[in-house]
Backbone bond lengths (Angstrom), bond angles and torsions (degrees), N, CA, C in turn:
res aa  C-N    CA-C-N  psi(-1)  N-CA   C-N-CA  omega(-1)  CA-C   N-CA-C  phi
1 X - - - 1.398 - - 1.548 105.02 -
2 X 1.221 113.89 129.17 1.524 118.60 172.99 1.472 110.73 -78.95
3 X 1.376 111.59 139.45 1.469 113.32 -178.94 1.362 108.85 -111.71
4 X 1.472 116.55 138.82 1.521 118.85 -177.77 1.554 95.74 -111.02
5 X 1.393 116.78 126.16 1.370 124.24 -168.15 1.605 102.89 -126.53
6 X 1.327 115.82 129.82 1.484 122.35 174.57 1.593 103.00 -138.04
7 X 1.400 110.91 122.13 1.482 113.64 -175.51 1.510 100.09 -132.33
8 X 1.288 120.05 119.54 1.453 123.46 175.03 1.512 107.64 -115.42
9 X 1.235 117.02 127.46 1.533 120.44 -175.45 1.493 102.96 -110.85
10 X 1.354 113.71 140.23 1.571 122.99 168.18 1.410 107.35 -127.77
11 X 1.284 114.27 130.21 1.491 123.52 -177.87 1.539 106.30 -139.13
12 X 1.355 116.91 130.04 1.365 124.32 170.36 1.463 115.67 -128.89
13 X 1.392 115.51 134.90 1.329 119.96 -173.84 1.516 113.38 -119.34
14 X 1.376 121.53 137.42 1.442 122.11 173.81 1.486 104.55 -121.15
15 X 1.290 113.94 125.93 1.466 116.84 -172.43 1.558 109.10 -115.62
16 X 1.358 118.49 150.97 1.387 119.42 173.38 1.513 108.16 -79.25
17 X 1.356 121.84 177.19 1.395 124.09 -178.50 1.537 114.78 -52.20
18 X 1.354 114.35 -31.61 1.500 123.60 -178.07 1.510 111.46 -93.30
19 X 1.377 114.68 6.01 1.430 119.83 176.65 1.441 114.04 56.18
20 X 1.323 118.53 50.17 1.472 125.67 -177.23 1.537 114.06 -108.01
21 X 1.326 113.53 -43.04 1.544 115.27 -171.92 1.561 104.32 -101.18
22 X 1.290 115.98 145.24 1.442 123.01 175.28 1.521 109.13 -151.93
23 X 1.321 109.01 158.02 1.514 119.09 179.81 1.501 99.58 -135.50
24 X 1.406 111.76 154.71 1.475 117.12 176.83 1.422 111.26 -171.83
25 X 1.319 118.49 -163.11 1.442 124.17 -174.24 1.578 111.99 178.91
26 X 1.321 115.89 161.41 1.429 118.54 178.22 1.571 102.48 -136.47
27 X 1.412 111.80 161.26 1.504 119.34 -175.96 1.547 99.39 -137.93
28 X 1.303 116.04 131.50 1.437 121.09 174.72 1.438 118.75 -137.14
29 X 1.329 117.27 151.91 1.531 122.84 -177.03 1.578 102.99 -141.93
30 X 1.377 115.88 132.58 1.441 120.43 166.29 1.515 111.04 -136.30
31 X 1.404 118.53 150.81 1.443 125.57 -172.67 1.472 106.68 -142.10
32 X 1.319 117.31 138.08 1.425 121.58 169.92 1.587 108.70 -142.11
33 X 1.287 114.46 118.44 1.451 132.28 -176.45 1.481 110.30 -65.83
34 X 1.478 119.21 147.77 1.449 120.53 169.73 1.584 108.08 -70.30
35 X 1.293 114.61 151.61 1.381 120.83 174.47 1.520 118.75 -66.93
36 X 1.314 128.02 140.30 1.348 125.05 175.97 1.488 117.12 -110.36
37 X 1.266 109.33 138.64 1.670 116.15 -177.75 1.548 110.64 -73.19
38 X 1.321 114.19 179.35 1.375 118.31 -178.59 1.484 120.43 -60.46
39 X 1.488 113.16 -16.58 1.469 119.01 174.30 1.574 113.29 -85.83
40 X 1.421 112.00 -5.59 1.572 114.48 -172.63 1.563 112.09 89.81
41 X 1.293 121.76 8.93 1.469 120.18 -170.21 1.797 101.00 -100.09
42 X 1.261 107.48 145.60 1.401 115.70 -179.78 1.504 115.86 -77.84
43 X 1.346 114.93 127.57 1.460 120.37 178.01 1.619 107.32 -133.33
44 X 1.375 112.75 127.12 1.473 110.12 173.40 1.624 104.90 116.35
45 X 1.380 103.52 -170.46 1.532 111.02 178.72 1.517 115.31 -93.75
46 X 1.256 113.34 136.62 1.539 123.71 172.17 1.560 107.50 -111.44
47 X 1.291 120.33 140.60 1.373 123.61 -175.33 1.534 115.76 -142.14
48 X 1.369 109.00 144.23 1.418 115.07 176.70 1.556 110.15 -139.97
49 X 1.405 120.36 143.79 1.381 122.93 -174.01 1.538 109.81 -138.42
50 X 1.350 112.87 147.76 1.409 118.18 178.28 1.522 110.35 -135.97
51 X 1.289 120.42 138.10 1.534 120.41 171.31 1.552 108.21 -145.17
52 X 1.521 106.32 166.09 1.320 116.95 178.50 1.485 102.22 -142.59
53 X 1.341 113.58 146.31 1.488 116.44 -170.50 1.525 106.18 -138.04
54 X 1.161 124.94 86.08 1.558 127.66 175.26 1.591 103.49 -79.86
55 X 1.385 110.09 149.57 1.430 115.66 -176.21 1.548 107.58 -151.66
56 X 1.342 121.14 157.29 1.412 134.11 168.07 1.499 111.07 -130.47
57 X 1.336 117.49 135.06 1.587 120.38 174.01 1.458 113.21 -143.11
58 X 1.299 111.38 -176.90 1.487 117.74 -174.65 1.600 102.24 -145.30
59 X 1.317 116.80 135.92 1.378 119.45 -179.65 1.482 110.69 -99.51
60 X 1.361 113.43 112.63 1.554 117.48 -177.38 1.423 113.64 -76.11
61 X 1.465 116.33 -23.63 1.420 119.86 176.31 1.498 107.83 -171.83
62 X 1.336 119.47 -174.63 1.443 116.16 -174.50 1.491 114.37 -66.66
63 X 1.428 115.59 -16.97 1.464 118.81 179.27 1.555 115.16 -105.55
64 X 1.342 121.18 -26.31 1.416 122.92 -170.04 1.571 107.06 -110.67
65 X 1.275 126.38 130.27 1.234 140.29 160.02 1.528 120.71 -114.11
66 X 1.359 120.06 138.44 1.544 120.10 179.33 1.501 105.57 -130.54
67 X 1.425 114.65 139.46 1.432 117.59 -178.68 1.395 114.06 -164.46
68 X 1.233 119.90 -168.88 1.526 127.10 -179.28 1.500 107.21 -148.91
69 X 1.414 112.52 135.19 1.473 124.49 177.75 1.516 108.28 -113.12
70 X 1.312 110.96 138.91 1.474 120.53 169.55 1.563 108.09 -101.68
71 X 1.309 119.71 140.42 1.422 120.20 -178.84 1.611 111.41 -124.39
72 X 1.249 116.39 127.47 1.512 120.76 177.54 1.520 103.26 -125.40
73 X 1.316 121.93 133.16 1.468 127.21 -175.54 1.413 112.19 -149.10
74 X 1.401 119.63 147.91 1.485 126.70 173.65 1.540 107.59 -135.79
75 X 1.208 121.66 133.43 1.386 133.09 177.01 1.539 115.07 -125.88
76 X 1.274 115.25 131.65 1.569 120.11 -174.16 1.553 106.37 -125.67
77 X 1.309 120.11 115.47 1.429 128.86 178.84 1.497 111.02 -103.88
78 X 1.175 124.69 124.36 1.485 121.21 171.81 1.382 110.77 -116.58
79 X 1.377 119.22 143.09 1.555 124.76 179.66 1.543 105.19 -108.43
80 X 1.369 105.55 130.86 1.513 114.13 -178.46 1.552 110.55 -116.77
81 X 1.322 115.96 149.05 1.405 120.70 170.76 1.480 110.76 -145.18
82 X 1.307 113.33 122.36 1.615 119.82 -177.71 1.510 103.54 54.39
83 X 1.312 123.50 50.62 1.424 125.60 -178.52 1.484 122.52 55.90
84 X 1.316 116.95 19.14 1.448 121.40 173.74 1.465 110.36 -119.01
85 X 1.273 114.90 132.76 1.463 123.97 170.87 1.590 114.99 -56.71
86 X 1.318 116.17 119.93 1.507 117.92 177.07 1.376 115.50 -102.91
87 X 1.303 117.24 -22.05 1.574 118.08 177.96 1.427 108.55 172.50
88 X 1.340 117.11 -179.01 1.391 122.16 -175.74 1.490 114.73 -150.38
89 X 1.410 115.41 142.86 1.469 119.34 169.20 1.523 116.27 -108.51
90 X 1.280 122.48 130.20 1.433 121.85 -169.79 1.564 107.65 -125.31
91 X 1.377 113.15 124.08 1.465 115.35 -169.21 1.575 100.98 -122.13
92 X 1.377 112.26 136.26 1.488 120.71 168.60 1.508 109.44 -121.82
93 X 1.379 115.28 140.34 1.427 128.06 -173.56 1.417 114.82 -122.75
94 X 1.303 119.26 146.99 1.505 125.42 168.80 1.510 108.57 -145.96
95 X 1.370 118.47 138.20 1.449 123.13 -177.11 1.480 113.38 -146.09
96 X 1.222 120.00 157.46 1.524 123.89 164.89 1.571 109.98 -131.11
97 X 1.296 113.00 138.24 1.459 116.84 -174.08 1.572 116.04 -140.89
98 X 1.332 121.57 97.35 1.480 120.59 177.06 1.513 102.87 -67.54
99 X 1.448 112.46 148.15 1.497 113.24 179.46 1.529 107.57 -144.83
100 X 1.305 114.45 162.16 1.533 120.25 161.31 1.416 109.64 -129.07
101 X 1.262 115.90 143.22 1.550 129.89 -170.66 1.594 109.63 -123.86
102 X 1.303 112.66 131.81 1.440 113.94 178.91 1.537 110.60 -132.00
103 X 1.325 114.84 140.37 1.563 117.55 -178.69 1.635 104.42 -95.17
104 X 1.273 114.69 116.92 1.494 119.50 -178.30 1.392 109.93 -80.51
105 X 1.203 123.71 -47.47 1.518 130.64 -175.23 1.471 118.92 -155.41
106 X 1.254 118.39 160.94 1.444 121.33 179.11 1.482 109.39 -133.25
107 X 1.322 124.89 129.97 1.355 136.54 175.32 1.568 108.26 -114.36
108 X 1.300 117.20 92.59 1.458 120.60 178.29 1.593 104.75 62.05
109 X 1.410 114.30 -119.87 1.370 118.49 -176.63 1.550 118.96 -89.29
110 X 1.471 108.16 -0.02 1.422 119.03 178.71 1.341 115.76 -97.82
111 X 1.352 121.93 141.91 1.452 124.42 178.16 1.518 111.08 -132.47
112 X 1.320 118.52 141.51 1.459 122.94 179.12 1.461 109.16 -109.96
113 X 1.355 115.46 123.83 1.515 119.81 -174.08 1.597 109.81 -126.17
114 X 1.266 111.00 154.33 1.448 116.91 177.31 1.656 102.19 -120.35
115 X 1.409 113.29 141.28 1.388 120.34 -174.53 1.536 106.20 -129.50
116 X 1.245 118.03 120.78 1.518 126.21 -179.74 1.502 109.53 -117.84
117 X 1.433 115.41 113.94 1.493 119.09 -179.37 1.538 113.24 -126.58
118 X 1.213 114.83 148.13 1.531 124.44 173.41 1.456 111.21 -105.06
119 X 1.312 124.33 102.61 1.387 123.05 -179.72 1.512 125.47 -100.64
120 X 1.379 121.85 151.01 1.380 116.83 170.68 1.647 101.62 -126.86
121 X 1.306 110.27 138.01 1.567 117.04 -175.05 1.429 113.29 -133.31
122 X 1.431 118.44 142.87 1.376 123.00 169.78 1.427 111.62 -119.48
123 X 1.362 116.44 135.26 1.565 119.83 -179.82 1.471 109.41 -133.71
124 X 1.374 112.17 145.41 1.461 122.74 -178.82 1.509 110.10 -133.44
125 X 1.348 116.36 125.81 1.507 123.16 -178.42 1.619 109.39 -113.41
126 X 1.286 113.09 141.09 1.443 123.61 168.03 1.364 115.31 -131.44
127 X 1.321 121.30 152.03 1.502 125.34 -178.49 1.503 108.79 -119.12
128 X 1.384 110.80 137.20 1.475 113.06 -179.20 1.587 106.22 -125.12
129 X 1.458 110.21 159.08 1.498 113.14 -176.51 1.491 110.84 -90.26
130 X 1.258 120.24 -171.04 1.536 123.24 -170.72 1.566 102.94 -70.48
131 X 1.310 126.31 -20.83 1.430 123.20 174.78 1.466 118.64 -91.49
132 X 1.378 115.69 3.51 1.413 121.43 174.26 1.556 114.70 89.36
133 X 1.374 114.07 10.28 1.441 121.17 177.19 1.471 114.94 -91.30
134 X 1.292 117.70 132.11 1.495 119.83 -177.51 1.476 110.42 -64.64
135 X 1.334 114.01 137.33 1.442 125.86 179.63 1.554 111.24 -76.76
136 X 1.341 120.00 124.47 1.404 118.65 -175.38 1.624 108.72 -62.24
137 X 1.180 121.39 140.67 1.335 127.69 176.19 1.532 117.60 71.68
138 X 1.279 112.98 10.28 1.512 115.38 -178.21 1.588 120.29 -88.85
139 X 1.381 108.97 -6.23 1.378 113.79 -177.66 1.536 113.58 -74.54
140 X 1.460 114.60 136.50 1.410 121.68 173.94 1.346 107.55 -134.98
141 X 1.542 111.77 176.38 1.487 114.85 179.26 1.487 102.63 -150.29
142 X 1.405 107.82 176.90 1.508 114.70 -176.30 1.586 105.07 -163.70
143 X 1.316 109.25 139.94 1.563 114.03 174.32 1.579 103.57 -117.13
144 X 1.283 119.25 151.78 1.300 131.73 -173.08 1.421 119.81 -138.15
145 X 1.335 123.51 126.32 1.454 123.90 172.17 1.512 106.06 -120.65
146 X 1.475 111.33 130.55 1.397 114.36 -179.24 1.545 116.28 -147.75
147 X 1.296 116.78 159.71 1.417 126.60 175.15 1.420 121.19 -123.65
148 X 1.320 127.88 116.83 1.346 120.79 -172.51 1.603 110.84 -131.13
149 X 1.363 116.33 151.21 1.456 123.97 169.61 1.412 109.09 -120.98
150 X 1.248 119.56 119.87 1.427 128.63 -171.85 1.493 117.08 -124.96
151 X 1.233 119.25 134.17 1.522 118.83 178.46 1.535 111.28 -82.30
152 X 1.337 116.67 149.84 1.495 118.42 174.04 1.438 103.99 -141.76
153 X 1.400 109.72 147.21 1.491 125.10 173.71 1.450 115.08 -110.18
154 X 1.362 120.19 119.55 1.488 116.55 -178.13 1.530 106.37 -118.49
155 X 1.388 116.25 140.31 1.497 127.29 176.01 1.580 109.78 -120.27
156 X 1.337 110.95 122.40 1.528 115.29 -178.81 1.582 106.84 -91.27
157 X 1.381 110.27 113.18 1.503 117.51 167.68 1.471 114.00 -68.16
158 X 1.199 114.33 -43.31 1.428 127.88 178.64 1.497 117.18 -154.58
159 X 1.423 122.94 -172.42 1.387 121.12 -176.01 1.528 108.69 -71.31
160 X 1.379 113.84 -18.49 1.528 118.53 -175.82 1.498 116.70 -106.57
161 X 1.486 119.23 -20.11 1.317 124.75 -170.38 1.501 111.35 -122.81
162 X 1.298 124.07 120.31 1.347 128.98 174.99 1.589 113.75 -122.95
163 X 1.312 117.90 137.05 1.506 120.74 167.59 1.582 110.72 -95.12
164 X 1.322 116.01 147.16 1.517 116.18 178.61 1.543 107.56 -141.21
165 X 1.217 113.92 156.01 1.476 120.47 175.69 1.647 103.94 -134.36
166 X 1.314 109.60 130.27 1.494 117.17 175.35 1.489 109.24 -104.52
167 X 1.278 123.40 126.24 1.477 126.66 -168.50 1.570 104.62 -103.91
168 X 1.341 112.85 83.12 1.435 113.84 178.94 1.552 115.04 -60.39
169 X 1.353 110.91 -38.46 1.472 113.73 -173.05 1.504 110.09 -55.88
170 X 1.454 117.90 -32.37 1.442 119.14 -173.64 1.491 112.39 -93.21
171 X 1.267 119.08 4.71 1.503 120.62 179.28 1.466 114.38 -73.09
172 X 1.327 116.15 140.72 1.413 121.57 173.13 1.544 114.85 -93.76
173 X 1.294 116.34 127.32 1.420 114.40 -171.48 1.546 114.97 -149.11
174 X 1.368 111.90 167.78 1.487 116.93 176.75 1.536 99.43 -139.50
175 X 1.478 113.61 142.08 1.437 121.35 172.10 1.600 111.93 -141.98
176 X 1.292 112.51 151.18 1.414 116.62 172.66 1.539 105.44 -128.12
177 X 1.280 115.32 130.76 1.548 125.08 178.67 1.498 115.42 -117.77
178 X 1.213 117.07 134.90 1.535 122.45 173.92 1.548 101.11 -117.67
179 X 1.417 110.38 129.61 1.424 116.83 175.33 1.583 114.94 -112.87
180 X 1.392 113.96 141.98 1.438 118.71 -172.29 1.518 108.35 -127.44
181 X 1.344 117.87 149.31 1.477 122.03 -176.49 1.510 108.04 -85.79
182 X 1.450 113.84 -173.32 1.390 120.16 -179.03 1.546 118.89 -58.08
183 X 1.406 117.26 -26.63 1.459 128.71 174.33 1.528 113.68 -83.96
184 X 1.355 119.19 -10.48 1.360 120.52 178.86 1.560 110.36 92.99
185 X 1.235 118.20 10.69 1.551 122.65 177.12 1.510 110.01 -87.97
186 X 1.259 114.10 138.77 1.472 122.43 -176.03 1.604 104.22 -66.25
187 X 1.272 113.68 135.22 1.442 120.03 177.42 1.558 112.08 -110.12
188 X 1.260 117.97 -41.41 1.470 120.71 176.58 1.550 104.46 -163.85
189 X 1.372 111.34 173.27 1.424 122.00 171.86 1.598 107.66 -144.66
190 X 1.422 114.84 153.90 1.361 117.10 -179.10 1.462 110.39 -147.93
191 X 1.255 121.10 156.19 1.618 129.43 176.96 1.427 111.74 -124.42
192 X 1.352 116.76 143.42 1.456 118.47 -176.93 1.523 103.34 -140.86
193 X 1.353 115.66 139.14 1.477 120.32 175.74 1.493 105.45 -137.09
194 X 1.364 121.77 136.46 1.395 123.57 173.84 1.531 115.98 155.18
195 X 1.246 122.66 -171.81 1.469 127.51 178.88 1.585 113.12 -78.89
196 X 1.227 119.93 133.74 1.481 120.82 -179.94 1.339 117.80 69.35
197 X 1.378 117.34 29.45 1.545 121.26 -175.63 1.595 105.96 -63.75
198 X 1.401 112.97 119.65 1.360 120.11 168.19 1.515 116.91 53.62
199 X 1.405 113.93 71.28 1.476 114.55 -169.82 1.614 106.36 -87.18
200 X 1.311 118.36 16.47 1.502 118.86 177.14 1.559 103.86 -139.72
201 X 1.301 117.26 87.41 1.465 123.94 176.44 1.531 110.67 -146.67
202 X 1.315 116.86 -162.45 1.522 118.72 -176.59 1.505 116.35 -58.23
203 X 1.325 114.07 -23.13 1.376 120.11 -177.42 1.478 123.99 -105.79
204 X 1.466 111.22 -14.44 1.423 120.69 -176.29 1.518 109.61 -140.72
205 X 1.276 118.03 127.62 1.510 124.45 173.49 1.455 107.51 -113.11
206 X 1.308 121.92 86.66 1.339 125.75 -178.50 1.477 117.01 106.53
207 X 1.362 120.83 169.96 1.438 120.95 -175.94 1.424 110.85 -76.30
208 X 1.384 121.32 -22.43 1.496 118.20 -171.45 1.621 100.22 -136.17
209 X 1.269 116.45 139.29 1.489 123.74 170.72 1.454 112.85 -124.16
210 X 1.323 119.40 131.26 1.377 129.37 -173.31 1.536 112.35 -113.53
211 X 1.274 122.49 141.53 1.395 116.60 -178.59 1.554 109.93 -163.79
212 X 1.410 118.05 -177.38 1.492 118.38 175.24 1.596 104.36 -141.95
213 X 1.249 111.50 162.29 1.593 122.66 173.82 1.360 106.99 -129.34
214 X 1.467 111.93 137.62 1.451 123.79 172.94 1.433 107.43 -120.56
215 X 1.386 107.96 128.16 1.640 115.99 -175.29 1.578 99.06 -106.63
216 X 1.397 112.09 128.31 1.397 121.31 178.04 1.512 110.41 -82.52
């Protein structure tokens, strides 16, 4: 299935006179359409996701930053059969992730950074029928603890404006997830370790996030 991905990041920074304190955020959107058969009819899952990531941080030096990100996200997955919608799965996410960020090197206006974060996330799922009514007993939830190290590329347009790209697909991470059913009983748990761990969660909407920073 081909994925159509659009990620728009918005970040704003307010600095003290010593350029130490900053606040910001990112906004992301991702979409993946259901496959079509030879007759052009939709069959399978189609998905869309939206996320917003406000953050606050403190620059310890020209190289080190520390901060915390809050993640809010929603995902809607629709199932299609012969071009007719059969049902939907809707997911809401919330998370908090303290992080440290280090600037490894600079090449003119470009900078290469590494971002290490430890996140805690909550996720809630609900299923709906073809008429949009919630299916009784379909609610489930999950809690996730995770650690990621992610590369970032920053480009300085001026002393006040910078563009950046977060390469989520290249991040090295570990996560542990516990799932619960409609009654809050634990159903299973799982752990994952590797590159590009879960690029669609409370903190990442898609494999790449792009944004900008403005310094007042």
